[in-house]
TORKOL-4160 file (C-alpha; in steps of 0.2 Angstrom, whole numbers, padded with zeros to 4 digits, m for minus):
443
<pt num="1" X="0047" Y="0095" Z="0095"/>
<pt num="2" X="0029" Y="0096" Z="0088"/>
<pt num="3" X="0016" Y="0088" Z="0098"/>
<pt num="4" X="0028" Y="0083" Z="0112"/>
<pt num="5" X="0014" Y="0084" Z="0125"/>
<pt num="6" X="0005" Y="0071" Z="0115"/>
<pt num="7" X="0020" Y="0059" Z="0117"/>
<pt num="8" X="0024" Y="0062" Z="0136"/>
<pt num="9" X="0007" Y="0066" Z="0145"/>
<pt num="10" X="m0012" Y="0066" Z="0143"/>
<pt num="11" X="m0024" Y="0052" Z="0138"/>
<pt num="12" X="m0016" Y="0036" Z="0131"/>
<pt num="13" X="m0031" Y="0033" Z="0120"/>
<pt num="14" X="m0030" Y="0051" Z="0113"/>
<pt num="15" X="m0012" Y="0049" Z="0109"/>
<pt num="16" X="m0015" Y="0032" Z="0100"/>
<pt num="17" X="m0029" Y="0039" Z="0090"/>
<pt num="18" X="m0020" Y="0055" Z="0086"/>
<pt num="19" X="m0005" Y="0045" Z="0079"/>
<pt num="20" X="m0015" Y="0030" Z="0072"/>
<pt num="21" X="m0029" Y="0038" Z="0063"/>
<pt num="22" X="m0018" Y="0048" Z="0051"/>
<pt num="23" X="m0008" Y="0033" Z="0048"/>
<pt num="24" X="m0023" Y="0022" Z="0044"/>
<pt num="25" X="m0029" Y="0035" Z="0032"/>
<pt num="26" X="m0013" Y="0035" Z="0024"/>
<pt num="27" X="m0014" Y="0016" Z="0022"/>
<pt num="28" X="m0031" Y="0017" Z="0015"/>
<pt num="29" X="m0025" Y="0030" Z="0002"/>
<pt num="30" X="m0011" Y="0018" Z="m0002"/>
<pt num="31" X="m0023" Y="0004" Z="m0003"/>
<pt num="32" X="m0033" Y="0014" Z="m0016"/>
<pt num="33" X="m0016" Y="0018" Z="m0025"/>
<pt num="34" X="m0012" Y="m0001" Z="m0025"/>
<pt num="35" X="m0028" Y="m0008" Z="m0032"/>
<pt num="36" X="m0031" Y="0007" Z="m0044"/>
<pt num="37" X="m0020" Y="m0001" Z="m0057"/>
<pt num="38" X="m0028" Y="m0018" Z="m0056"/>
<pt num="39" X="m0046" Y="m0011" Z="m0056"/>
<pt num="40" X="m0044" Y="0000" Z="m0071"/>
<pt num="41" X="m0034" Y="m0014" Z="m0081"/>
<pt num="42" X="m0048" Y="m0026" Z="m0075"/>
<pt num="43" X="m0060" Y="m0015" Z="m0084"/>
<pt num="44" X="m0052" Y="m0020" Z="m0100"/>
<pt num="45" X="m0058" Y="m0038" Z="m0098"/>
<pt num="46" X="m0040" Y="m0045" Z="m0101"/>
<pt num="47" X="m0035" Y="m0058" Z="m0088"/>
<pt num="48" X="m0017" Y="m0059" Z="m0095"/>
<pt num="49" X="m0015" Y="m0040" Z="m0090"/>
<pt num="50" X="m0022" Y="m0042" Z="m0073"/>
<pt num="51" X="m0010" Y="m0057" Z="m0070"/>
<pt num="52" X="0004" Y="m0047" Z="m0077"/>
<pt num="53" X="0002" Y="m0034" Z="m0063"/>
<pt num="54" X="0002" Y="m0047" Z="m0050"/>
<pt num="55" X="0018" Y="m0055" Z="m0057"/>
<pt num="56" X="0027" Y="m0038" Z="m0056"/>
<pt num="57" X="0021" Y="m0034" Z="m0039"/>
<pt num="58" X="0035" Y="m0043" Z="m0029"/>
<pt num="59" X="0048" Y="m0032" Z="m0038"/>
<pt num="60" X="0040" Y="m0017" Z="m0031"/>
<pt num="61" X="0037" Y="m0025" Z="m0014"/>
<pt num="62" X="0056" Y="m0026" Z="m0013"/>
<pt num="63" X="0057" Y="m0007" Z="m0017"/>
<pt num="64" X="0044" Y="m0004" Z="m0003"/>
<pt num="65" X="0054" Y="m0015" Z="0008"/>
<pt num="66" X="0069" Y="m0003" Z="0006"/>
<pt num="67" X="0058" Y="0012" Z="0009"/>
<pt num="68" X="0051" Y="0003" Z="0025"/>
<pt num="69" X="0069" Y="0000" Z="0031"/>
<pt num="70" X="0074" Y="0018" Z="0029"/>
<pt num="71" X="0058" Y="0026" Z="0035"/>
<pt num="72" X="0054" Y="0015" Z="0049"/>
<pt num="73" X="0072" Y="0014" Z="0055"/>
<pt num="74" X="0074" Y="0033" Z="0054"/>
<pt num="75" X="0057" Y="0037" Z="0062"/>
<pt num="76" X="0061" Y="0025" Z="0077"/>
<pt num="77" X="0078" Y="0032" Z="0080"/>
<pt num="78" X="0073" Y="0050" Z="0079"/>
<pt num="79" X="0058" Y="0048" Z="0090"/>
<pt num="80" X="0069" Y="0039" Z="0103"/>
<pt num="81" X="0081" Y="0053" Z="0102"/>
<pt num="82" X="0068" Y="0065" Z="0106"/>
<pt num="83" X="0062" Y="0055" Z="0121"/>
<pt num="84" X="0080" Y="0055" Z="0127"/>
<pt num="85" X="0083" Y="0074" Z="0123"/>
<pt num="86" X="0096" Y="0070" Z="0110"/>
<pt num="87" X="0088" Y="0082" Z="0097"/>
<pt num="88" X="0104" Y="0086" Z="0087"/>
<pt num="89" X="0106" Y="0069" Z="0079"/>
<pt num="90" X="0090" Y="0071" Z="0069"/>
<pt num="91" X="0099" Y="0080" Z="0055"/>
<pt num="92" X="0111" Y="0066" Z="0052"/>
<pt num="93" X="0098" Y="0052" Z="0052"/>
<pt num="94" X="0086" Y="0061" Z="0041"/>
<pt num="95" X="0099" Y="0066" Z="0028"/>
<pt num="96" X="0105" Y="0048" Z="0027"/>
<pt num="97" X="0088" Y="0042" Z="0024"/>
<pt num="98" X="0085" Y="0054" Z="0010"/>
<pt num="99" X="0101" Y="0051" Z="0000"/>
<pt num="100" X="0102" Y="0033" Z="0003"/>
<pt num="101" X="0084" Y="0031" Z="m0004"/>
<pt num="102" X="0088" Y="0042" Z="m0019"/>
<pt num="103" X="0104" Y="0032" Z="m0023"/>
<pt num="104" X="0097" Y="0015" Z="m0021"/>
<pt num="105" X="0082" Y="0020" Z="m0032"/>
<pt num="106" X="0094" Y="0024" Z="m0046"/>
<pt num="107" X="0103" Y="0007" Z="m0044"/>
<pt num="108" X="0087" Y="m0003" Z="m0044"/>
<pt num="109" X="0081" Y="0006" Z="m0060"/>
<pt num="110" X="0097" Y="0001" Z="m0069"/>
<pt num="111" X="0095" Y="m0017" Z="m0063"/>
<pt num="112" X="0077" Y="m0019" Z="m0069"/>
<pt num="113" X="0080" Y="m0011" Z="m0086"/>
<pt num="114" X="0095" Y="m0023" Z="m0089"/>
<pt num="115" X="0089" Y="m0039" Z="m0082"/>
<pt num="116" X="0070" Y="m0037" Z="m0083"/>
<pt num="117" X="0066" Y="m0053" Z="m0094"/>
<pt num="118" X="0076" Y="m0066" Z="m0083"/>
<pt num="119" X="0069" Y="m0058" Z="m0068"/>
<pt num="120" X="0051" Y="m0060" Z="m0074"/>
<pt num="121" X="0054" Y="m0078" Z="m0078"/>
<pt num="122" X="0060" Y="m0081" Z="m0060"/>
<pt num="123" X="0044" Y="m0073" Z="m0054"/>
<pt num="124" X="0033" Y="m0086" Z="m0062"/>
<pt num="125" X="0028" Y="m0076" Z="m0077"/>
<pt num="126" X="0019" Y="m0086" Z="m0091"/>
<pt num="127" X="0022" Y="m0084" Z="m0110"/>
<pt num="128" X="0005" Y="m0076" Z="m0110"/>
<pt num="129" X="0009" Y="m0063" Z="m0097"/>
<pt num="130" X="0027" Y="m0059" Z="m0100"/>
<pt num="131" X="0025" Y="m0046" Z="m0114"/>
<pt num="132" X="0013" Y="m0036" Z="m0103"/>
<pt num="133" X="0023" Y="m0038" Z="m0087"/>
<pt num="134" X="0039" Y="m0032" Z="m0096"/>
<pt num="135" X="0030" Y="m0016" Z="m0102"/>
<pt num="136" X="0023" Y="m0013" Z="m0084"/>
<pt num="137" X="0040" Y="m0016" Z="m0075"/>
<pt num="138" X="0051" Y="m0005" Z="m0087"/>
<pt num="139" X="0040" Y="0010" Z="m0085"/>
<pt num="140" X="0039" Y="0008" Z="m0066"/>
<pt num="141" X="0058" Y="0006" Z="m0065"/>
<pt num="142" X="0061" Y="0024" Z="m0070"/>
<pt num="143" X="0050" Y="0029" Z="m0055"/>
<pt num="144" X="0060" Y="0018" Z="m0043"/>
<pt num="145" X="0069" Y="0033" Z="m0034"/>
<pt num="146" X="0052" Y="0042" Z="m0031"/>
<pt num="147" X="0043" Y="0026" Z="m0025"/>
<pt num="148" X="0057" Y="0024" Z="m0012"/>
<pt num="149" X="0057" Y="0042" Z="m0007"/>
<pt num="150" X="0038" Y="0044" Z="m0006"/>
<pt num="151" X="0036" Y="0030" Z="0006"/>
<pt num="152" X="0051" Y="0033" Z="0017"/>
<pt num="153" X="0048" Y="0052" Z="0019"/>
<pt num="154" X="0030" Y="0049" Z="0023"/>
<pt num="155" X="0036" Y="0039" Z="0038"/>
<pt num="156" X="0050" Y="0051" Z="0043"/>
<pt num="157" X="0038" Y="0065" Z="0045"/>
<pt num="158" X="0029" Y="0056" Z="0059"/>
<pt num="159" X="0045" Y="0057" Z="0069"/>
<pt num="160" X="0043" Y="0076" Z="0072"/>
<pt num="161" X="0024" Y="0075" Z="0073"/>
<pt num="162" X="0020" Y="0081" Z="0056"/>
<pt num="163" X="0006" Y="0068" Z="0053"/>
<pt num="164" X="m0005" Y="0080" Z="0044"/>
<pt num="165" X="0008" Y="0084" Z="0031"/>
<pt num="166" X="0012" Y="0066" Z="0029"/>
<pt num="167" X="m0007" Y="0063" Z="0025"/>
<pt num="168" X="m0008" Y="0077" Z="0013"/>
<pt num="169" X="0007" Y="0070" Z="0003"/>
<pt num="170" X="m0001" Y="0053" Z="0002"/>
<pt num="171" X="m0017" Y="0060" Z="m0004"/>
<pt num="172" X="m0008" Y="0071" Z="m0017"/>
<pt num="173" X="0001" Y="0055" Z="m0024"/>
<pt num="174" X="m0015" Y="0044" Z="m0024"/>
<pt num="175" X="m0026" Y="0057" Z="m0031"/>
<pt num="176" X="m0014" Y="0060" Z="m0045"/>
<pt num="177" X="m0013" Y="0041" Z="m0049"/>
<pt num="178" X="m0032" Y="0039" Z="m0048"/>
<pt num="179" X="m0035" Y="0054" Z="m0060"/>
<pt num="180" X="m0022" Y="0048" Z="m0072"/>
<pt num="181" X="m0026" Y="0029" Z="m0072"/>
<pt num="182" X="m0043" Y="0030" Z="m0081"/>
<pt num="183" X="m0036" Y="0043" Z="m0093"/>
<pt num="184" X="m0020" Y="0033" Z="m0098"/>
<pt num="185" X="m0028" Y="0015" Z="m0097"/>
<pt num="186" X="m0046" Y="0018" Z="m0103"/>
<pt num="187" X="m0046" Y="0034" Z="m0114"/>
<pt num="188" X="m0028" Y="0033" Z="m0121"/>
<pt num="189" X="m0029" Y="0013" Z="m0121"/>
<pt num="190" X="m0011" Y="0012" Z="m0115"/>
<pt num="191" X="m0015" Y="m0003" Z="m0104"/>
<pt num="192" X="m0002" Y="m0008" Z="m0092"/>
<pt num="193" X="0010" Y="0005" Z="m0098"/>
<pt num="194" X="m0003" Y="0018" Z="m0093"/>
<pt num="195" X="m0005" Y="0011" Z="m0076"/>
<pt num="196" X="0013" Y="0011" Z="m0073"/>
<pt num="197" X="0015" Y="0029" Z="m0079"/>
<pt num="198" X="0001" Y="0035" Z="m0068"/>
<pt num="199" X="0009" Y="0026" Z="m0053"/>
<pt num="200" X="0026" Y="0035" Z="m0057"/>
<pt num="201" X="0018" Y="0052" Z="m0058"/>
<pt num="202" X="0009" Y="0049" Z="m0042"/>
<pt num="203" X="0025" Y="0045" Z="m0033"/>
<pt num="204" X="0034" Y="0060" Z="m0041"/>
<pt num="205" X="0020" Y="0072" Z="m0034"/>
<pt num="206" X="0021" Y="0065" Z="m0016"/>
<pt num="207" X="0040" Y="0066" Z="m0016"/>
<pt num="208" X="0040" Y="0084" Z="m0022"/>
<pt num="209" X="0027" Y="0088" Z="m0008"/>
<pt num="210" X="0038" Y="0080" Z="0006"/>
<pt num="211" X="0053" Y="0088" Z="0000"/>
<pt num="212" X="0045" Y="0105" Z="0000"/>
<pt num="213" X="0039" Y="0102" Z="0018"/>
<pt num="214" X="0056" Y="0097" Z="0024"/>
<pt num="215" X="0065" Y="0112" Z="0015"/>
<pt num="216" X="0052" Y="0125" Z="0022"/>
<pt num="217" X="0046" Y="0118" Z="0038"/>
<pt num="218" X="0057" Y="0104" Z="0044"/>
<pt num="219" X="0064" Y="0105" Z="0062"/>
<pt num="220" X="0075" Y="0090" Z="0062"/>
<pt num="221" X="0072" Y="0083" Z="0044"/>
<pt num="222" X="0083" Y="0089" Z="0030"/>
<pt num="223" X="0088" Y="0085" Z="0012"/>
<pt num="224" X="0105" Y="0093" Z="0014"/>
<pt num="225" X="0119" Y="0080" Z="0011"/>
<pt num="226" X="0132" Y="0088" Z="0023"/>
<pt num="227" X="0125" Y="0080" Z="0039"/>
<pt num="228" X="0125" Y="0063" Z="0031"/>
<pt num="229" X="0143" Y="0065" Z="0027"/>
<pt num="230" X="0147" Y="0068" Z="0045"/>
<pt num="231" X="0143" Y="0051" Z="0050"/>
<pt num="232" X="0139" Y="0039" Z="0035"/>
<pt num="233" X="0141" Y="0024" Z="0046"/>
<pt num="234" X="0125" Y="0028" Z="0055"/>
<pt num="235" X="0115" Y="0022" Z="0040"/>
<pt num="236" X="0119" Y="0004" Z="0046"/>
<pt num="237" X="0110" Y="0008" Z="0063"/>
<pt num="238" X="0095" Y="0015" Z="0053"/>
<pt num="239" X="0094" Y="m0001" Z="0042"/>
<pt num="240" X="0096" Y="m0013" Z="0057"/>
<pt num="241" X="0082" Y="m0005" Z="0066"/>
<pt num="242" X="0071" Y="m0004" Z="0051"/>
<pt num="243" X="0076" Y="m0022" Z="0045"/>
<pt num="244" X="0061" Y="m0031" Z="0053"/>
<pt num="245" X="0049" Y="m0019" Z="0043"/>
<pt num="246" X="0059" Y="m0021" Z="0027"/>
<pt num="247" X="0060" Y="m0040" Z="0029"/>
<pt num="248" X="0041" Y="m0041" Z="0032"/>
<pt num="249" X="0038" Y="m0031" Z="0016"/>
<pt num="250" X="0051" Y="m0040" Z="0006"/>
<pt num="251" X="0045" Y="m0058" Z="0011"/>
<pt num="252" X="0027" Y="m0053" Z="0007"/>
<pt num="253" X="0033" Y="m0050" Z="m0011"/>
<pt num="254" X="0043" Y="m0066" Z="m0011"/>
<pt num="255" X="0029" Y="m0076" Z="m0005"/>
<pt num="256" X="0018" Y="m0069" Z="m0019"/>
<pt num="257" X="0032" Y="m0075" Z="m0031"/>
<pt num="258" X="0032" Y="m0092" Z="m0024"/>
<pt num="259" X="0013" Y="m0093" Z="m0024"/>
<pt num="260" X="0013" Y="m0087" Z="m0042"/>
<pt num="261" X="0025" Y="m0100" Z="m0047"/>
<pt num="262" X="0014" Y="m0114" Z="m0039"/>
<pt num="263" X="m0002" Y="m0106" Z="m0047"/>
<pt num="264" X="0006" Y="m0105" Z="m0064"/>
<pt num="265" X="0004" Y="m0124" Z="m0065"/>
<pt num="266" X="m0015" Y="m0121" Z="m0064"/>
<pt num="267" X="m0015" Y="m0108" Z="m0078"/>
<pt num="268" X="m0017" Y="m0089" Z="m0079"/>
<pt num="269" X="m0034" Y="m0089" Z="m0072"/>
<pt num="270" X="m0028" Y="m0096" Z="m0055"/>
<pt num="271" X="m0014" Y="m0082" Z="m0054"/>
<pt num="272" X="m0027" Y="m0069" Z="m0058"/>
<pt num="273" X="m0040" Y="m0076" Z="m0045"/>
<pt num="274" X="m0027" Y="m0076" Z="m0031"/>
<pt num="275" X="m0021" Y="m0059" Z="m0036"/>
<pt num="276" X="m0039" Y="m0053" Z="m0034"/>
<pt num="277" X="m0042" Y="m0062" Z="m0018"/>
<pt num="278" X="m0026" Y="m0054" Z="m0011"/>
<pt num="279" X="m0031" Y="m0037" Z="m0016"/>
<pt num="280" X="m0048" Y="m0040" Z="m0008"/>
<pt num="281" X="m0041" Y="m0045" Z="0009"/>
<pt num="282" X="m0025" Y="m0034" Z="0008"/>
<pt num="283" X="m0034" Y="m0020" Z="0018"/>
<pt num="284" X="m0035" Y="m0031" Z="0034"/>
<pt num="285" X="m0016" Y="m0032" Z="0036"/>
<pt num="286" X="m0013" Y="m0015" Z="0030"/>
<pt num="287" X="m0025" Y="m0006" Z="0042"/>
<pt num="288" X="m0018" Y="m0016" Z="0057"/>
<pt num="289" X="0000" Y="m0013" Z="0052"/>
<pt num="290" X="m0004" Y="0006" Z="0050"/>
<pt num="291" X="m0011" Y="0007" Z="0068"/>
<pt num="292" X="0005" Y="m0001" Z="0075"/>
<pt num="293" X="0017" Y="0009" Z="0064"/>
<pt num="294" X="0008" Y="0025" Z="0067"/>
<pt num="295" X="0010" Y="0022" Z="0086"/>
<pt num="296" X="0028" Y="0016" Z="0085"/>
<pt num="297" X="0034" Y="0033" Z="0089"/>
<pt num="298" X="0024" Y="0033" Z="0105"/>
<pt num="299" X="0032" Y="0017" Z="0110"/>
<pt num="300" X="0049" Y="0022" Z="0106"/>
<pt num="301" X="0047" Y="0039" Z="0114"/>
<pt num="302" X="0040" Y="0031" Z="0131"/>
<pt num="303" X="0055" Y="0019" Z="0131"/>
<pt num="304" X="0068" Y="0032" Z="0128"/>
<pt num="305" X="0060" Y="0043" Z="0142"/>
<pt num="306" X="0060" Y="0028" Z="0153"/>
<pt num="307" X="0041" Y="0029" Z="0156"/>
<pt num="308" X="0036" Y="0011" Z="0158"/>
<pt num="309" X="0019" Y="0014" Z="0165"/>
<pt num="310" X="0014" Y="0023" Z="0150"/>
<pt num="311" X="0022" Y="0011" Z="0138"/>
<pt num="312" X="0012" Y="m0003" Z="0147"/>
<pt num="313" X="m0004" Y="0006" Z="0144"/>
<pt num="314" X="0000" Y="0010" Z="0126"/>
<pt num="315" X="0004" Y="m0009" Z="0123"/>
<pt num="316" X="m0012" Y="m0015" Z="0130"/>
<pt num="317" X="m0023" Y="m0003" Z="0121"/>
<pt num="318" X="m0015" Y="m0005" Z="0104"/>
<pt num="319" X="m0017" Y="m0024" Z="0106"/>
<pt num="320" X="m0036" Y="m0022" Z="0109"/>
<pt num="321" X="m0038" Y="m0010" Z="0095"/>
<pt num="322" X="m0029" Y="m0020" Z="0082"/>
<pt num="323" X="m0039" Y="m0036" Z="0086"/>
<pt num="324" X="m0055" Y="m0026" Z="0085"/>
<pt num="325" X="m0050" Y="m0019" Z="0068"/>
<pt num="326" X="m0045" Y="m0036" Z="0062"/>
<pt num="327" X="m0061" Y="m0044" Z="0066"/>
<pt num="328" X="m0072" Y="m0030" Z="0059"/>
<pt num="329" X="m0062" Y="m0029" Z="0042"/>
<pt num="330" X="m0062" Y="m0047" Z="0041"/>
<pt num="331" X="m0080" Y="m0049" Z="0042"/>
<pt num="332" X="m0083" Y="m0035" Z="0029"/>
<pt num="333" X="m0071" Y="m0043" Z="0017"/>
<pt num="334" X="m0080" Y="m0060" Z="0019"/>
<pt num="335" X="m0097" Y="m0053" Z="0017"/>
<pt num="336" X="m0093" Y="m0042" Z="0002"/>
<pt num="337" X="m0081" Y="m0054" Z="m0007"/>
<pt num="338" X="m0092" Y="m0056" Z="m0022"/>
<pt num="339" X="m0093" Y="m0038" Z="m0026"/>
<pt num="340" X="m0075" Y="m0035" Z="m0021"/>
<pt num="341" X="m0068" Y="m0049" Z="m0033"/>
<pt num="342" X="m0080" Y="m0043" Z="m0046"/>
<pt num="343" X="m0070" Y="m0026" Z="m0047"/>
<pt num="344" X="m0055" Y="m0035" Z="m0054"/>
<pt num="345" X="m0061" Y="m0051" Z="m0062"/>
<pt num="346" X="m0075" Y="m0052" Z="m0076"/>
<pt num="347" X="m0074" Y="m0070" Z="m0080"/>
<pt num="348" X="m0087" Y="m0080" Z="m0069"/>
<pt num="349" X="m0076" Y="m0095" Z="m0067"/>
<pt num="350" X="m0061" Y="m0086" Z="m0062"/>
<pt num="351" X="m0071" Y="m0074" Z="m0050"/>
<pt num="352" X="m0079" Y="m0089" Z="m0042"/>
<pt num="353" X="m0062" Y="m0097" Z="m0038"/>
<pt num="354" X="m0056" Y="m0080" Z="m0031"/>
<pt num="355" X="m0071" Y="m0079" Z="m0019"/>
<pt num="356" X="m0067" Y="m0096" Z="m0012"/>
<pt num="357" X="m0049" Y="m0091" Z="m0009"/>
<pt num="358" X="m0055" Y="m0075" Z="0001"/>
<pt num="359" X="m0063" Y="m0086" Z="0014"/>
<pt num="360" X="m0046" Y="m0094" Z="0019"/>
<pt num="361" X="m0037" Y="m0077" Z="0018"/>
<pt num="362" X="m0048" Y="m0069" Z="0031"/>
<pt num="363" X="m0048" Y="m0082" Z="0044"/>
<pt num="364" X="m0033" Y="m0075" Z="0053"/>
<pt num="365" X="m0038" Y="m0057" Z="0052"/>
<pt num="366" X="m0042" Y="m0055" Z="0071"/>
<pt num="367" X="m0025" Y="m0059" Z="0077"/>
<pt num="368" X="m0014" Y="m0053" Z="0062"/>
<pt num="369" X="m0011" Y="m0036" Z="0071"/>
<pt num="370" X="m0002" Y="m0045" Z="0086"/>
<pt num="371" X="0013" Y="m0049" Z="0075"/>
<pt num="372" X="0014" Y="m0031" Z="0069"/>
<pt num="373" X="0013" Y="m0024" Z="0087"/>
<pt num="374" X="0026" Y="m0036" Z="0093"/>
<pt num="375" X="0038" Y="m0032" Z="0079"/>
<pt num="376" X="0036" Y="m0013" Z="0083"/>
<pt num="377" X="0038" Y="m0016" Z="0101"/>
<pt num="378" X="0054" Y="m0025" Z="0099"/>
<pt num="379" X="0061" Y="m0011" Z="0088"/>
<pt num="380" X="0056" Y="0002" Z="0100"/>
<pt num="381" X="0065" Y="m0007" Z="0115"/>
<pt num="382" X="0080" Y="m0009" Z="0104"/>
<pt num="383" X="0079" Y="m0027" Z="0102"/>
<pt num="384" X="0082" Y="m0028" Z="0083"/>
<pt num="385" X="0087" Y="m0046" Z="0081"/>
<pt num="386" X="0071" Y="m0054" Z="0089"/>
<pt num="387" X="0061" Y="m0042" Z="0079"/>
<pt num="388" X="0070" Y="m0048" Z="0063"/>
<pt num="389" X="0066" Y="m0066" Z="0068"/>
<pt num="390" X="0048" Y="m0062" Z="0071"/>
<pt num="391" X="0047" Y="m0054" Z="0054"/>
<pt num="392" X="0055" Y="m0069" Z="0046"/>
<pt num="393" X="0042" Y="m0081" Z="0053"/>
<pt num="394" X="0025" Y="m0075" Z="0046"/>
<pt num="395" X="0030" Y="m0073" Z="0027"/>
<pt num="396" X="0045" Y="m0084" Z="0027"/>
<pt num="397" X="0050" Y="m0098" Z="0039"/>
<pt num="398" X="0031" Y="m0102" Z="0042"/>
<pt num="399" X="0023" Y="m0098" Z="0026"/>
<pt num="400" X="0035" Y="m0105" Z="0012"/>
<pt num="401" X="0035" Y="m0123" Z="0018"/>
<pt num="402" X="0016" Y="m0122" Z="0021"/>
<pt num="403" X="0013" Y="m0116" Z="0003"/>
<pt num="404" X="0022" Y="m0131" Z="m0004"/>
<pt num="405" X="0015" Y="m0143" Z="0008"/>
<pt num="406" X="m0003" Y="m0138" Z="0007"/>
<pt num="407" X="m0002" Y="m0135" Z="m0012"/>
<pt num="408" X="0003" Y="m0153" Z="m0013"/>
<pt num="409" X="m0012" Y="m0160" Z="m0004"/>
<pt num="410" X="m0026" Y="m0148" Z="m0008"/>
<pt num="411" X="m0020" Y="m0138" Z="m0024"/>
<pt num="412" X="m0026" Y="m0120" Z="m0026"/>
<pt num="413" X="m0036" Y="m0119" Z="m0010"/>
<pt num="414" X="m0021" Y="m0126" Z="0000"/>
<pt num="415" X="m0011" Y="m0111" Z="m0006"/>
<pt num="416" X="m0023" Y="m0099" Z="0002"/>
<pt num="417" X="m0025" Y="m0110" Z="0018"/>
<pt num="418" X="m0006" Y="m0108" Z="0020"/>
<pt num="419" X="m0008" Y="m0089" Z="0023"/>
<pt num="420" X="m0021" Y="m0092" Z="0037"/>
<pt num="421" X="m0010" Y="m0105" Z="0045"/>
<pt num="422" X="0006" Y="m0094" Z="0044"/>
<pt num="423" X="m0004" Y="m0079" Z="0051"/>
<pt num="424" X="m0010" Y="m0089" Z="0066"/>
<pt num="425" X="0006" Y="m0097" Z="0070"/>
<pt num="426" X="0016" Y="m0080" Z="0069"/>
<pt num="427" X="0003" Y="m0072" Z="0080"/>
<pt num="428" X="0005" Y="m0085" Z="0094"/>
<pt num="429" X="0023" Y="m0083" Z="0094"/>
<pt num="430" X="0022" Y="m0064" Z="0094"/>
<pt num="431" X="0011" Y="m0065" Z="0109"/>
<pt num="432" X="0023" Y="m0076" Z="0119"/>
<pt num="433" X="0037" Y="m0063" Z="0114"/>
<pt num="434" X="0027" Y="m0048" Z="0120"/>
<pt num="435" X="0024" Y="m0057" Z="0136"/>
<pt num="436" X="0042" Y="m0060" Z="0139"/>
<pt num="437" X="0046" Y="m0042" Z="0136"/>
<pt num="438" X="0032" Y="m0037" Z="0148"/>
<pt num="439" X="0040" Y="m0047" Z="0162"/>
<pt num="440" X="0058" Y="m0042" Z="0158"/>
<pt num="441" X="0057" Y="m0024" Z="0152"/>
<pt num="442" X="0041" Y="m0017" Z="0158"/>
<pt num="443" X="0038" Y="m0023" Z="0175"/>
């Protein structure tokens, strides 16, 4: 295995930074990829098109959730097998991840093309935004297989230590999108259609790079379907391990759906303001999530190898790192909220509303990483069910009732405050769960 010494011996901090930094860079690249569409569409000065991108967002959060389940589940299992010396199983798991992602992408494409209009109505689309949202979603639907594969394969490469190649693939996809967005949106004046086309081509470029790496250099990763046919039932194991990551991503999208439905009562401007505020603060959760996901192979490997002292050191150091990152990025977003909101919203009244929402969204930033860390730890020690429960809490069981309750009493600011309350509550529960594992599994 590449970089096996990194997993087994040497400085814990060095191992964390070696695995976390490329993962964070990938997330930063994905952040640029995510905000590029809204930024360039915002340059058109059309609030309805900005809101349309937000309305469609949950659909592709579901696709990202599928990719997360396949990639995180496969990466964790493969890393754990390496730690236990069971190298031969890697081909089966990697082949299953690849072909399951491709086939699921085709199915999702067909569903979106056939039932796009009623789906948008469920997502809270208004008559003003529906035409744009439908255009945006139909083009993105054709890229569904590539979106799933680009995200899943990037995570799988980490399982065999190919963090550099994973980074290159993400950069390739994002640069492609960033170059094509202004061309398609501002020069060709294609609006949301151009934004969607640029995203699809970016995912195609990234997927192609990952496939070339696997074919030419992969040690345990493969795109050959024959290993997958040897043990197709193993896909269930992958999905169970990756389920917490998938649930977290999916509930994030569904939470946006519920908040958009509530915000639609206040008009298109409220939807656009929350979308801009969400993009402004998205970086906080993405970076802390990247640190935890990047280090998950380290946790899984140490657990598979039975190295409890190293696993304890990893856990303490990662917790400190995520809290520090959450605090710094939260302060940056808070101080720079005016300029950041202005990137997406040009109407002064809507921008002012977005700046106020940012204040609530950043309050939980110092502790948000603890929830991600606890989820990854539970997966690494083969406790899938508690990990699923923890994933359900932050964006589901805690957030949804808070959204409706605080909206009833405080209106639009209450919707933003619900995210802060859910983040804090989930972090507290996550800390208790990690303490339990520390006593029972790591002492």
